[in-house]
C-alpha positions as CSV (number, residue, x, y, z in Angstrom):
1,X,12.3,149.3,-89.2
2,X,12.3,146.4,-86.7
3,X,9.3,144.8,-88.4
4,X,11.0,145.0,-91.8
5,X,14.3,143.4,-90.4
6,X,12.3,140.6,-88.9
7,X,10.6,139.8,-92.2
8,X,13.9,139.7,-94.0
9,X,15.3,137.3,-91.5
10,X,12.3,135.1,-91.7
11,X,12.4,135.0,-95.6
12,X,16.2,134.2,-95.5
13,X,15.6,131.2,-93.2
14,X,12.8,129.9,-95.4
15,X,15.0,130.1,-98.5
16,X,17.7,128.1,-96.7
17,X,15.3,125.4,-95.8
18,X,14.0,125.1,-99.3
19,X,17.6,124.9,-100.7
20,X,18.6,122.2,-98.1
21,X,15.4,120.2,-98.6
22,X,15.9,117.0,-100.8
23,X,14.1,116.7,-104.1
24,X,10.8,115.0,-104.3
25,X,10.9,111.2,-104.4
26,X,14.3,111.0,-102.7
27,X,15.0,109.9,-99.0
28,X,17.3,111.8,-96.8
29,X,20.0,109.9,-95.0
30,X,20.5,112.6,-92.3
31,X,18.4,112.4,-89.2
32,X,16.8,115.5,-87.7
33,X,18.4,116.8,-84.5
34,X,17.2,115.5,-81.2
35,X,15.5,118.8,-80.4
36,X,13.1,118.3,-83.3
37,X,12.0,114.8,-82.3
38,X,8.2,114.9,-82.0
39,X,8.1,111.9,-79.5
40,X,9.8,113.9,-76.9
41,X,7.1,116.6,-77.0
42,X,5.0,115.8,-73.9
43,X,1.5,117.2,-73.9
44,X,0.7,118.0,-70.3
45,X,-2.9,117.2,-69.6
46,X,-5.1,119.5,-67.8
47,X,-4.9,119.1,-64.0
48,X,-7.5,116.8,-62.5
49,X,-10.1,118.2,-60.1
50,X,-9.0,115.7,-57.4
51,X,-5.4,117.0,-57.6
52,X,-6.6,120.6,-57.3
53,X,-8.8,119.7,-54.3
54,X,-5.9,117.7,-52.7
55,X,-3.6,120.8,-52.9
56,X,-6.3,122.8,-51.2
57,X,-6.7,120.2,-48.5
58,X,-10.3,119.3,-49.6
59,X,-9.6,115.7,-50.8
60,X,-7.9,112.6,-49.2
61,X,-6.7,110.0,-51.7
62,X,-6.9,107.3,-49.1
63,X,-4.1,104.7,-49.4
64,X,-1.8,106.9,-51.3
65,X,-1.3,104.5,-54.2
66,X,-0.6,106.0,-57.5
67,X,-3.3,105.5,-60.1
68,X,-2.0,104.0,-63.3
69,X,-4.0,106.5,-65.4
70,X,-1.5,109.2,-64.4
71,X,1.6,107.3,-65.2
72,X,2.9,107.5,-68.9
73,X,3.9,103.8,-69.1
74,X,2.3,100.4,-69.3
75,X,1.1,98.6,-66.2
76,X,3.6,95.8,-66.7
77,X,6.4,98.3,-66.6
78,X,5.3,99.7,-63.3
79,X,6.3,96.6,-61.4
80,X,9.7,96.4,-63.1
81,X,10.6,100.1,-62.7
82,X,12.1,100.8,-59.3
83,X,10.8,104.4,-59.1
84,X,7.2,103.9,-60.3
85,X,6.4,100.9,-58.0
86,X,3.6,101.2,-55.4
87,X,4.7,102.9,-52.2
88,X,5.3,101.0,-49.0
89,X,2.5,100.4,-46.5
90,X,2.1,103.1,-43.9
91,X,3.4,102.1,-40.5
92,X,0.4,100.5,-38.7
93,X,1.8,101.2,-35.3
94,X,4.8,98.9,-35.0
95,X,7.1,101.7,-34.1
96,X,4.8,102.9,-31.3
97,X,4.3,99.3,-30.0
98,X,8.0,98.8,-29.8
99,X,9.0,102.2,-28.4
100,X,5.9,102.9,-26.3
101,X,4.3,99.5,-25.2
102,X,1.2,99.4,-23.1
103,X,1.8,98.9,-19.4
104,X,1.6,95.2,-18.3
105,X,-1.5,94.4,-16.2
106,X,-0.7,92.2,-13.2
107,X,-3.7,90.3,-11.9
108,X,-4.1,88.8,-8.4
109,X,-3.2,85.1,-7.9
110,X,-6.8,84.1,-7.1
111,X,-7.7,84.5,-10.8
112,X,-11.0,86.3,-10.4
113,X,-10.1,89.5,-12.1
114,X,-8.3,87.6,-14.8
115,X,-11.3,85.4,-15.4
116,X,-13.6,88.4,-15.9
117,X,-11.1,90.1,-18.2
118,X,-10.8,87.0,-20.4
119,X,-14.6,86.6,-20.5
120,X,-14.9,90.2,-21.7
121,X,-12.2,89.7,-24.3
122,X,-13.9,86.5,-25.6
123,X,-17.5,87.9,-25.4
124,X,-18.6,85.3,-22.9
125,X,-20.9,85.5,-20.0
126,X,-19.0,84.8,-16.8
127,X,-20.0,81.8,-14.7
128,X,-20.9,83.3,-11.4
129,X,-20.5,80.1,-9.4
130,X,-17.0,79.5,-10.9
131,X,-16.0,83.1,-10.2
132,X,-17.2,82.7,-6.6
133,X,-15.6,79.3,-6.0
134,X,-12.2,80.5,-7.1
135,X,-11.7,81.5,-3.5
136,X,-12.9,78.1,-2.1
137,X,-11.4,74.7,-1.8
138,X,-13.6,73.0,-4.4
139,X,-15.0,74.1,-7.8
140,X,-18.1,72.2,-8.7
141,X,-19.4,72.5,-12.3
142,X,-21.1,69.1,-12.6
143,X,-23.6,68.9,-15.4
144,X,-23.2,72.7,-16.0
145,X,-22.9,72.5,-19.8
146,X,-19.9,74.8,-20.1
147,X,-19.3,76.3,-23.5
148,X,-16.2,75.2,-25.4
149,X,-14.8,78.8,-25.5
150,X,-15.1,79.1,-21.8
151,X,-12.5,76.4,-21.0
152,X,-9.7,78.8,-22.0
153,X,-10.8,81.4,-19.4
154,X,-11.3,78.6,-16.8
155,X,-7.8,77.1,-17.4
156,X,-5.9,80.4,-17.4
157,X,-7.6,81.7,-14.2
158,X,-6.6,78.4,-12.5
159,X,-2.9,78.5,-13.5
160,X,-1.8,80.6,-10.6
161,X,-4.7,80.0,-8.2
162,X,-3.7,78.8,-4.8
163,X,-7.1,78.2,-3.2
164,X,-8.7,75.4,-5.3
165,X,-7.8,71.8,-4.6
166,X,-10.7,70.0,-6.3
167,X,-12.0,70.7,-9.8
168,X,-15.2,68.7,-10.8
169,X,-16.2,69.0,-14.5
170,X,-18.4,65.9,-14.6
171,X,-20.5,65.5,-17.8
172,X,-19.2,68.7,-19.5
173,X,-18.3,67.9,-23.1
174,X,-14.7,69.0,-23.5
175,X,-13.3,69.2,-27.1
176,X,-9.6,69.3,-28.2
177,X,-9.1,73.0,-27.5
178,X,-10.5,72.7,-24.0
179,X,-8.2,69.7,-23.3
180,X,-5.2,71.7,-24.6
181,X,-5.9,74.6,-22.2
182,X,-6.6,72.3,-19.2
183,X,-3.4,70.4,-20.0
184,X,-1.3,73.7,-20.0
185,X,-3.0,74.6,-16.8
186,X,-2.0,71.2,-15.2
187,X,1.6,71.9,-16.2
188,X,1.8,75.1,-14.1
189,X,-0.8,74.7,-11.3
190,X,0.7,73.7,-8.0
191,X,-2.4,73.3,-5.7
192,X,-4.9,71.1,-7.6
193,X,-5.1,67.6,-6.1
194,X,-8.3,66.1,-7.6
195,X,-9.5,66.4,-11.2
196,X,-12.8,64.8,-12.1
197,X,-13.5,64.6,-15.8
198,X,-16.1,61.8,-15.7
199,X,-18.3,61.8,-18.8
200,X,-16.5,64.6,-20.6
201,X,-16.0,62.5,-23.7
202,X,-12.5,63.8,-24.4
203,X,-11.5,60.9,-26.6
204,X,-7.9,59.8,-27.5
205,X,-7.0,63.2,-29.1
206,X,-8.3,65.1,-26.1
207,X,-6.3,62.8,-23.8
208,X,-3.1,63.4,-25.8
209,X,-3.5,67.2,-25.2
210,X,-4.6,66.8,-21.6
211,X,-1.6,64.7,-20.6
212,X,0.9,66.8,-22.5
213,X,2.4,68.5,-19.4
214,X,1.0,66.2,-16.7
215,X,4.4,64.9,-15.8
216,X,5.4,68.4,-14.6
217,X,2.5,68.4,-12.0
218,X,3.6,67.1,-8.7
219,X,0.5,67.8,-6.7
220,X,-2.3,66.1,-8.7
221,X,-3.1,62.8,-6.9
222,X,-6.6,61.7,-8.2
223,X,-7.7,61.7,-11.8
224,X,-11.1,60.4,-12.8
225,X,-11.3,59.6,-16.6
226,X,-14.4,57.3,-16.6
227,X,-16.9,57.5,-19.5
228,X,-14.5,59.4,-21.8
229,X,-14.3,57.1,-24.8
230,X,-10.5,56.8,-24.4
231,X,-10.1,53.4,-25.9
232,X,-6.6,51.8,-25.8
233,X,-5.1,54.7,-27.7
234,X,-6.0,57.3,-25.1
235,X,-4.6,55.1,-22.2
236,X,-1.4,54.7,-24.2
237,X,-0.8,58.4,-23.8
238,X,-1.4,58.1,-20.1
239,X,1.1,55.3,-19.8
240,X,3.7,57.4,-21.5
241,X,3.2,60.2,-19.0
242,X,3.4,57.7,-16.1
243,X,6.7,56.5,-17.5
244,X,7.9,60.2,-17.7
245,X,7.3,60.5,-13.9
246,X,3.6,61.5,-13.4
247,X,2.7,61.5,-9.7
248,X,-1.0,60.6,-10.1
249,X,-1.9,57.9,-7.6
250,X,-5.6,57.3,-8.0
251,X,-6.8,56.6,-11.6
252,X,-10.3,55.7,-12.7
253,X,-10.5,54.3,-16.2
254,X,-14.0,52.6,-16.0
255,X,-16.5,52.7,-19.0
256,X,-13.8,53.3,-21.7
257,X,-14.1,50.2,-23.8
258,X,-10.6,49.1,-22.9
259,X,-9.1,45.8,-24.0
260,X,-6.1,43.7,-22.8
261,X,-3.8,46.0,-24.7
262,X,-4.4,48.7,-22.1
263,X,-3.5,46.2,-19.3
264,X,-0.2,45.5,-21.1
265,X,0.6,49.2,-21.5
266,X,-0.1,49.9,-17.8
267,X,2.0,47.0,-16.7
268,X,5.0,48.3,-18.7
269,X,4.5,51.8,-17.3
270,X,4.3,50.6,-13.6
271,X,7.5,48.7,-14.2
272,X,9.3,52.1,-14.4
273,X,7.1,54.3,-12.3
274,X,5.1,52.4,-9.7
275,X,3.5,54.9,-7.3
276,X,-0.2,54.0,-7.8
277,X,-2.5,53.5,-4.9
278,X,-6.0,53.0,-6.6
279,X,-6.8,51.6,-10.0
280,X,-10.3,51.2,-11.4
281,X,-10.7,49.1,-14.6
282,X,-14.3,48.2,-14.2
283,X,-16.9,48.1,-17.0
284,X,-14.4,47.4,-19.8
285,X,-13.6,44.5,-22.2
286,X,-10.9,42.7,-20.2
287,X,-10.7,38.9,-20.3
288,X,-7.2,37.5,-20.9
289,X,-5.2,35.9,-18.1
290,X,-1.6,36.7,-19.1
291,X,-1.9,40.6,-19.2
292,X,-3.7,40.7,-15.8
293,X,-1.0,38.4,-14.4
294,X,1.7,40.8,-15.4
295,X,-0.2,43.7,-14.0
296,X,-0.8,42.0,-10.7
297,X,2.9,41.1,-10.4
298,X,3.8,44.8,-10.8
299,X,1.2,45.9,-8.3
300,X,2.3,43.3,-5.8
301,X,5.8,45.0,-5.8
302,X,4.2,48.4,-5.0
303,X,4.2,48.9,-1.3
304,X,1.6,51.7,-1.6
305,X,-1.0,50.0,-3.6
306,X,-4.4,49.8,-1.8
307,X,-7.4,49.0,-4.1
308,X,-8.2,47.3,-7.4
309,X,-11.6,47.3,-9.1
310,X,-12.0,44.7,-11.9
311,X,-15.8,44.4,-11.8
312,X,-18.1,44.1,-14.8
313,X,-15.5,42.4,-17.0
314,X,-15.4,38.8,-18.3
315,X,-12.6,37.4,-16.1
316,X,-12.7,33.8,-15.0
317,X,-10.6,30.6,-14.7
318,X,-7.7,29.4,-12.7
319,X,-5.1,31.6,-14.3
320,X,-6.9,34.8,-13.3
321,X,-7.4,33.4,-9.8
322,X,-3.6,32.8,-9.5
323,X,-3.0,36.4,-10.6
324,X,-5.3,37.6,-7.8
325,X,-3.6,35.3,-5.3
326,X,-0.2,36.9,-6.2
327,X,-1.7,40.4,-5.6
328,X,-3.1,39.3,-2.2
329,X,0.5,38.7,-1.0
330,X,1.0,42.5,-1.0
331,X,0.6,43.5,2.7
332,X,-0.7,47.0,1.8
333,X,-3.5,45.7,-0.5
334,X,-6.8,45.9,1.3
335,X,-9.7,46.4,-1.3
336,X,-10.6,44.1,-4.1
337,X,-13.8,44.2,-6.3
338,X,-14.4,41.2,-8.6
339,X,-18.2,41.4,-8.9
340,X,-20.1,40.7,-12.1
341,X,-17.4,38.5,-13.7
342,X,-17.3,34.8,-14.5
343,X,-15.6,33.3,-11.4
344,X,-16.7,29.8,-10.4
345,X,-15.9,27.2,-7.7
346,X,-12.3,26.6,-8.9
347,X,-11.5,30.3,-8.5
348,X,-13.1,30.4,-5.0
349,X,-10.8,27.6,-3.7
350,X,-7.7,29.5,-4.8
351,X,-8.9,32.8,-3.3
352,X,-9.9,31.1,0.0
353,X,-6.4,29.6,0.2
354,X,-4.9,33.0,-0.3
355,X,-7.1,34.6,2.4
356,X,-5.9,32.0,4.9
357,X,-2.3,32.9,4.1
358,X,-0.6,36.3,4.7
359,X,-3.3,38.4,3.1
360,X,-4.3,41.7,4.7
361,X,-7.4,42.2,2.6
362,X,-10.3,44.1,4.3
363,X,-12.9,44.2,1.6
364,X,-13.8,41.5,-1.0
365,X,-16.7,41.9,-3.4
366,X,-17.7,38.7,-5.2
367,X,-21.3,39.7,-6.0
368,X,-23.2,38.5,-9.1
369,X,-20.7,35.7,-10.0
370,X,-21.9,32.2,-10.9
371,X,-21.2,30.8,-7.4
372,X,-23.1,28.2,-5.5
373,X,-24.2,28.2,-1.9
374,X,-21.2,26.0,-1.1
375,X,-18.9,28.6,-2.6
376,X,-20.5,31.3,-0.4
377,X,-20.0,29.1,2.7
378,X,-16.4,28.5,1.8
379,X,-15.7,32.2,1.4
380,X,-17.2,33.0,4.8
381,X,-15.5,30.2,6.7
382,X,-12.0,31.9,6.9
383,X,-13.6,34.8,8.8
384,X,-13.8,32.5,11.8
385,X,-10.1,32.8,12.2
386,X,-9.0,36.0,14.0
387,X,-5.8,36.3,11.9
388,X,-7.8,36.8,8.7
389,X,-8.2,40.6,8.3
390,X,-11.3,40.5,6.1
391,X,-14.1,42.7,7.4
392,X,-16.5,43.2,4.4
393,X,-17.6,40.3,2.3
394,X,-20.2,41.1,-0.3
395,X,-22.1,38.2,-2.0
396,X,-25.1,40.0,-3.4
397,X,-27.2,38.0,-5.8
398,X,-25.7,34.7,-4.6
399,X,-28.1,32.2,-3.1
400,X,-27.1,30.8,0.3
401,X,-28.5,28.2,2.7
402,X,-29.5,28.2,6.3
403,X,-26.0,26.8,7.2
404,X,-24.5,30.0,5.8
405,X,-26.8,32.1,7.9
406,X,-25.8,30.2,11.0
407,X,-22.1,30.6,10.2
408,X,-22.7,34.3,9.6
409,X,-24.1,34.7,13.0
410,X,-21.1,33.0,14.6
411,X,-18.7,35.3,12.7
412,X,-20.5,38.5,13.7
413,X,-20.4,37.4,17.4
414,X,-16.6,37.3,17.3
415,X,-14.8,40.2,19.1
416,X,-12.7,41.0,16.0
417,X,-15.9,41.1,13.7
418,X,-18.1,43.5,15.6
419,X,-18.1,46.0,12.7
420,X,-18.0,43.3,9.9
421,X,-20.4,43.6,7.0
422,X,-21.6,40.4,5.2
423,X,-24.2,40.6,2.5
424,X,-25.8,37.8,0.5
425,X,-28.7,37.0,-1.9
426,X,-31.7,34.7,-1.6
427,X,-31.9,32.0,1.0
428,X,-32.5,28.4,-0.2
429,X,-35.0,26.8,2.2
430,X,-35.3,23.0,2.5
431,X,-38.9,22.4,1.7
432,X,-40.8,19.2,1.7
433,X,-42.6,18.8,-1.6
434,X,-45.9,16.9,-1.5
435,X,-46.1,14.2,-4.1
436,X,-48.6,15.2,-6.8
437,X,-50.7,12.3,-8.3
438,X,-51.4,13.1,-12.0
439,X,-54.4,10.8,-11.9
440,X,-56.0,13.2,-9.4
441,X,-55.2,16.2,-11.5
442,X,-56.6,14.7,-14.7
443,X,-59.8,13.5,-13.1
444,X,-60.3,16.9,-11.4
445,X,-60.1,18.5,-14.9
446,X,-62.6,16.0,-16.3
447,X,-64.9,16.5,-13.4
448,X,-64.8,20.3,-13.9
449,X,-65.8,19.9,-17.5
450,X,-68.7,17.7,-16.5
451,X,-70.0,20.3,-14.1
452,X,-69.5,23.3,-16.5
453,X,-69.4,22.3,-20.1
454,X,-71.8,19.3,-19.9
455,X,-73.9,20.7,-17.1
456,X,-77.2,20.3,-19.0
457,X,-76.7,16.6,-19.7
458,X,-75.8,15.9,-16.0
459,X,-72.8,13.8,-17.0
460,X,-70.6,12.2,-14.3
461,X,-67.3,10.4,-15.2
462,X,-67.4,8.2,-12.2
463,X,-70.9,6.9,-12.9
464,X,-70.1,6.3,-16.5
465,X,-67.0,4.2,-15.7
466,X,-68.9,2.3,-12.9
467,X,-71.6,1.5,-15.5
468,X,-69.0,0.2,-18.0
469,X,-67.3,-1.8,-15.2
470,X,-70.6,-3.3,-14.2
471,X,-71.3,-4.4,-17.7
472,X,-67.8,-6.0,-18.2
473,X,-65.1,-5.8,-15.5
474,X,-62.4,-7.0,-17.9
475,X,-59.9,-4.5,-19.4
476,X,-61.4,-2.6,-22.2
477,X,-59.8,-1.6,-25.5
478,X,-58.9,2.1,-25.7
479,X,-60.9,3.1,-28.7
480,X,-64.1,1.4,-27.7
481,X,-63.7,3.0,-24.2
482,X,-63.4,6.5,-25.6
483,X,-66.3,5.8,-28.0
484,X,-68.4,4.7,-25.1
485,X,-67.7,7.9,-23.2
486,X,-68.7,9.9,-26.2
487,X,-71.9,7.9,-26.6
488,X,-72.8,8.5,-23.0
489,X,-72.4,12.2,-23.3
490,X,-68.8,12.8,-22.4
491,X,-66.7,13.7,-25.5
492,X,-63.1,14.4,-24.3
493,X,-60.4,16.3,-26.2
494,X,-57.6,14.2,-27.6
495,X,-54.9,15.3,-25.1
496,X,-57.1,14.8,-22.1
497,X,-58.3,11.4,-23.4
498,X,-54.8,10.2,-24.0
499,X,-53.7,11.3,-20.5
500,X,-56.6,9.4,-18.9
501,X,-56.0,6.2,-20.9
502,X,-52.2,6.3,-20.2
503,X,-52.7,6.8,-16.4
504,X,-55.1,3.8,-16.2
505,X,-53.4,1.7,-18.8
506,X,-54.2,-2.0,-18.9
507,X,-52.3,-4.9,-20.4
508,X,-51.0,-4.3,-23.9
509,X,-52.5,-6.4,-26.6
510,X,-50.9,-7.2,-30.0
511,X,-52.8,-4.6,-32.0
512,X,-54.2,-2.2,-29.4
513,X,-53.9,-0.8,-25.9
514,X,-56.4,-1.3,-23.1
515,X,-57.9,0.6,-20.1
516,X,-57.8,-1.0,-16.7
517,X,-61.4,-0.4,-15.6
518,X,-60.8,-2.2,-12.2
519,X,-58.0,0.2,-11.3
520,X,-60.1,3.1,-12.4
521,X,-63.1,2.1,-10.3
522,X,-60.9,1.5,-7.3
523,X,-59.4,5.0,-7.6
524,X,-62.9,6.5,-8.0
525,X,-64.1,4.8,-4.8
526,X,-61.2,6.3,-2.8
527,X,-61.5,9.7,-4.5
528,X,-65.3,10.0,-4.6
529,X,-66.7,7.5,-2.1
530,X,-70.2,9.0,-2.2
531,X,-70.6,8.5,-6.0
532,X,-72.3,5.2,-6.5
533,X,-74.7,3.7,-9.0
534,X,-78.3,3.5,-7.9
535,X,-79.2,0.2,-6.3
536,X,-80.4,-2.4,-8.7
537,X,-84.0,-3.3,-8.1
538,X,-84.7,-6.9,-7.0
539,X,-85.8,-9.2,-9.8
540,X,-89.6,-9.5,-10.1
541,X,-90.9,-12.9,-8.9
542,X,-91.9,-15.3,-11.6
543,X,-95.7,-15.4,-12.4
544,X,-97.7,-18.2,-10.7
545,X,-99.0,-21.0,-12.9
546,X,-102.7,-20.7,-13.7
547,X,-104.9,-23.8,-13.1
548,X,-107.0,-25.2,-15.9
549,X,-110.2,-25.3,-13.9
550,X,-109.8,-21.8,-12.9
551,X,-109.5,-20.7,-16.5
552,X,-112.8,-22.4,-17.4
553,X,-114.5,-20.7,-14.5
554,X,-113.4,-17.4,-15.8
555,X,-114.7,-18.1,-19.2
556,X,-118.1,-19.1,-17.9
557,X,-118.4,-15.9,-16.0
558,X,-117.7,-14.0,-19.1
């Protein structure tokens, strides 16, 4: 019965649909209900093998990002839809780092353990000598060839070190990063007094980073920056730090190709902060008088200034000498090096006058300047006065006379000059020069040629001239004279022949020159007295006249 009822219900529904359906060729204006929309029917795909394994714990999707193949919308819609965007990154450990930080490691102040830890962190081999010297007064890494990465570890380990007072990094190339770390170290270190960076080639940019915190350091006293290619730009950064209150007192700026602009910058800096005791500006390109005058005026006001080195520049002239004389008025100034410049006698007179005044100078080096022996004597003469404090006078490569040596002995015998040091160059001796007769030299040359070149012909210049003189003692024309020498076996070269005829020249004739045979013979007799012509045989007696009778007798006998 149930099956028959179901069939009847099914047929009734089919009839209702057929009645309600529009005729063929017509379009219905009614829309089907939402339940019958085919676009809402989602066909669920079969489950992927990765999803099945993931539910079983046999598969790890990795980042957790949703693959676009499993999302029923376009890829452009994914970024616009707030619910289908990629999930946030998994927490990499920020929460643990904030809530459970690692315990802070506190290293000893000597920096040894910190240095080893930094080397391990950077993958560097520790420098055993540096590690050992962290407990000593001086760290010596001269010519070591330190790697650029190692300067960070070196600087950080010295920040809080209380043992090291001297750091020597001579001829280790330091780039910008290394200068930055050393500069930060100088801003915090409180025991370092000497820093030697000679030959490190830091350049202007490295100097900018090195001097960044130097004004905060109150213990550093000596700074060696020679051979660092600083130029004027690098020293300008140093001048700014001096103005801001740097306490460095001994500065070496030699071999940096500095010009007069550097002198101007330093003079302006010393006008504000003038605590310097030693300044080395040697081996640079300094020459102008006005900048050095301003610098000397500022240093003359400094009661602590002791030494100035201006050697191996091109200074010279009265204006520079006046600048030096101004500096010599400073009672604390005791060392001055002016060697290898262009100072002459005018400069010496001004310096000598300043030495005789109120100068307290102990050392003066004027070596290798264009000075005369008189200038050297004038520089030494003030040392005879006890009130002149000068103890070391260096005049290397300057020629002196015997009078200078005598004065030097007198100075060294004084009670106040027992430990004095006076150096000098060559000694000019007064020698008596023998007069050289060129006639003697030329005739020796000709006689040598006669004995060597014309040996086979047995030619003698003296005998040839004596023969010509015997034939005609009057002055002889030059050309016939040379022709006669050539005919007699003595052909002379043009230069030698011209010298001989000029040395024994006779009276000048209108069209030709002559040779004075009489003067030549006289010189030969004094030079070679043993050379003479063979004696002339006596003339044969005239034949006796033959008598006539005697001739007839002879004929008869025949």
